[in-house]
C-alpha positions as CSV (number, residue, x, y, z in Angstrom):
1,M,165.9,113.2,209.7
2,P,168.1,113.6,212.7
3,A,170.8,116.2,213.0
4,K,173.8,113.7,213.1
5,K,172.4,111.7,209.6
6,R,171.3,115.0,208.4
7,A,175.2,116.4,208.9
8,K,177.0,113.0,207.5
9,K,174.5,113.0,204.1
10,T,176.1,116.6,203.8
11,A,179.8,115.6,204.3
12,K,179.7,113.0,201.5
13,K,177.5,115.3,199.2
14,K,181.2,117.5,199.7
15,V,183.0,115.2,199.1
16,A,181.6,114.2,196.4
17,R,181.6,117.5,194.9
18,K,185.6,117.6,195.2
19,K,186.1,114.2,193.6
20,T,184.4,115.5,190.3
21,T,186.5,119.2,190.1
22,R,189.6,116.9,190.7
23,K,188.8,115.1,187.4
24,K,188.3,118.0,185.6
25,A,191.5,119.5,186.5
26,V,193.4,116.7,185.6
27,K,192.1,116.7,181.7
28,S,194.6,118.1,179.4
29,K,194.0,120.3,176.0
30,R,193.8,118.6,172.7
31,K,196.5,119.0,170.6
32,P,196.5,120.5,167.4
33,N,197.0,118.2,163.9
34,A,200.4,119.0,162.6
35,A,198.8,118.9,158.9
36,F,196.7,121.7,159.8
37,M,199.8,123.7,161.5
38,K,201.6,123.3,157.8
39,P,202.5,126.7,156.6
40,M,200.9,126.5,152.7
41,T,201.8,128.9,149.8
42,P,198.5,130.6,148.6
43,S,198.2,131.1,145.0
44,A,198.1,134.5,143.1
45,T,194.3,135.0,143.3
46,L,193.9,133.8,147.1
47,S,196.5,135.7,147.9
48,A,195.2,139.1,146.6
49,V,192.2,138.4,149.4
50,I,194.5,137.0,152.4
51,G,198.5,138.2,151.2
52,A,201.2,136.3,150.0
53,K,203.0,134.9,153.2
54,S,202.5,131.8,153.9
55,M,200.3,130.3,156.6
56,P,198.7,127.4,158.0
57,R,195.0,126.5,156.8
58,T,193.8,127.8,160.0
59,E,194.8,131.2,159.6
60,V,193.7,131.4,155.7
61,T,190.5,130.6,156.9
62,K,190.3,133.0,159.6
63,K,191.6,135.8,157.3
64,L,189.5,134.6,154.7
65,W,186.2,135.4,157.4
66,A,187.9,138.5,158.5
67,Y,187.6,139.4,154.9
68,I,184.2,138.3,154.4
69,K,182.6,139.5,157.7
70,K,184.3,143.3,156.9
71,N,183.4,143.3,153.2
72,K,179.7,142.0,154.6
73,L,180.0,139.4,151.8
74,Q,177.6,136.9,154.3
75,D,174.3,136.6,152.8
76,A,171.6,138.8,155.3
77,K,169.1,136.2,154.7
78,K,170.8,132.3,155.0
79,R,173.8,133.3,156.7
80,T,175.6,130.1,155.2
81,M,175.7,131.6,152.1
82,I,179.1,133.7,150.9
83,N,178.0,136.3,148.3
84,A,181.4,136.7,146.3
85,D,182.7,140.2,145.2
86,V,185.5,140.3,142.3
87,K,188.2,138.8,144.4
88,L,186.2,135.8,146.1
89,R,184.7,135.3,142.8
90,A,188.3,134.4,141.1
91,V,189.0,132.1,144.4
92,F,186.0,130.5,144.2
93,G,185.6,129.6,140.6
94,G,183.1,132.3,138.7
95,K,180.6,131.5,141.5
96,K,178.6,134.5,142.6
97,Q,177.1,132.7,146.0
98,V,179.1,129.6,147.9
99,S,178.1,127.8,150.8
100,M,180.7,128.2,154.3
101,F,181.1,124.7,153.9
102,E,182.2,124.8,149.9
103,M,184.3,127.5,150.3
104,T,187.0,125.7,152.3
105,K,187.0,122.9,149.5
106,L,187.6,125.5,146.8
107,V,190.0,127.9,148.8
108,S,192.2,124.6,149.1
109,K,192.5,124.0,145.7
110,H,194.5,127.3,145.7
111,L,197.2,126.5,148.3
112,K,199.9,124.5,148.1
């Protein structure tokens, strides 16, 4: 391939690369759903784990996971399962072990 053709080809590739980077810069972040950001009041049993202060659902989940990891309540073999201690057993309706997907469902009953 002659040098002139090769130079044109690389110039086209550079232009193509610049166009793709511009598209990525224009893309904006997704806005959070207002329903998730609404402050919720935890029940007495849930507030024993995360605190009594009103907070959005996202913060409730974060604090629950912090409690679970701090007390090493995540099952060692099957990581999707959570072994409940005395405080969490009251929140989980007396269950000793709950999946992380079921946990959110059970916790939502304790939010007003």
